[in-house]
C-alpha positions in Angstrom: 6.0 -12.2 40.3 2.7 -14.7 40.4 -0.4 -13.8 42.2 -0.6 -15.8 45.9 -4.0 -17.5 44.6 -5.4 -17.0 48.3 -8.7 -18.0 47.2 -7.9 -21.6 46.3 -6.9 -22.2 49.9 -9.2 -22.5 52.9 -9.7 -19.6 55.6 -7.6 -21.9 58.4 -4.6 -22.1 55.7 -4.6 -18.2 54.8 -4.9 -17.4 58.3 -2.4 -19.4 59.6 -0.1 -18.2 56.7 -0.8 -14.5 57.9 0.0 -15.5 61.4 3.3 -16.9 60.1 4.0 -14.0 58.3 3.7 -11.8 61.1 6.0 -13.8 63.4 8.4 -14.0 60.3 10.0 -10.7 61.4 11.8 -10.3 64.7 10.8 -6.7 65.1 7.2 -7.9 65.1 7.9 -10.8 67.3 9.8 -8.3 69.7 6.9 -5.7 69.6 4.4 -8.2 70.5 6.6 -9.6 73.4 6.9 -5.8 74.8 3.3 -5.3 74.3 2.4 -8.2 76.2 4.8 -7.3 79.1 3.5 -4.0 79.4 -0.1 -4.3 78.4 0.1 -0.7 76.7 2.6 1.6 75.1 3.0 4.3 72.8 5.0 4.1 69.3 7.8 6.2 70.9 8.2 3.8 73.6 8.9 0.9 71.2 11.3 2.8 69.5 13.5 3.2 72.5 12.6 -0.6 73.7 13.3 -2.2 70.2 16.0 0.1 68.7 14.6 0.8 65.2 13.6 3.9 63.8 10.2 5.2 64.3 8.9 4.9 60.7 9.8 1.2 60.9 8.4 0.6 64.0 5.1 2.2 62.8 5.2 -0.1 59.7 5.3 -3.3 61.8 2.6 -1.9 63.9 0.4 -1.2 60.9 1.1 -5.0 59.7 0.4 -6.3 63.3 -2.5 -4.2 63.5 -4.0 -5.0 60.1 -3.8 -8.6 61.1 -5.7 -8.0 64.2 -3.5 -9.0 66.6 -3.0 -5.4 68.1 -5.5 -2.6 68.6 -4.5 1.2 69.1 -6.1 4.1 70.3 -5.4 7.7 69.6 -4.2 9.7 72.4 -3.5 13.2 71.6 -0.6 13.1 68.9 0.3 9.2 70.3 -1.4 6.1 69.7 -1.2 3.8 72.4 -1.2 0.1 71.6 -2.2 -3.0 73.2 -2.6 -6.9 72.3 -6.1 -7.5 71.1 -6.8 -10.4 73.3 -10.0 -11.9 71.6 -7.7 -11.7 68.5 -4.9 -13.3 70.0 -6.8 -16.0 71.7 -8.5 -17.0 68.2 -5.0 -17.1 66.8 -3.7 -19.4 69.5 -6.4 -21.9 68.8 -5.9 -21.7 65.2 -1.7 -22.1 65.4 -2.2 -24.5 68.4 -4.4 -27.0 66.4 -2.1 -26.7 63.4 1.1 -27.2 65.2 -0.1 -30.1 67.3 -0.9 -32.2 64.5 1.7 -35.1 65.4 3.2 -37.3 62.5 2.9 -41.1 63.8 6.1 -42.4 64.9 6.0 -45.6 62.5 5.4 -43.5 59.5 7.5 -44.1 56.8 9.0 -41.2 54.4 11.5 -41.3 51.7 
C-alpha cells in the first residue's frame, strides 16, 4: 500500500480529510450525536446507547479524541466524554468553507 503523502497537501486539505474520515463511520456519527444530546456520558452508556461492544466503542472514541472533536476526563474507573466545543467550532468553520463552495450554474463539464 502506498503512502498518503499528506505533506504535499495543505493543512486545510488534511483537516478536511481527517474530519471526513471521522464522519465516514456511522458509529462515530452516532457517538457524536449522543454526546451532543447528553453533553457528557461514560463509555458504558455509549455501549448501551449505540449497541456495539465496549472495545469497538473505545476504538471509535479514541479516533474522535485523537482528532480533537471530543475530550475525556477520568472519573475513577470510568471516562467521561464530551464534545470539545472549541475544536467542534473550528471543524464547523473549516467544513462550512469547503462545503459552501458553489459551482457556477452555467459551468460546462464534459
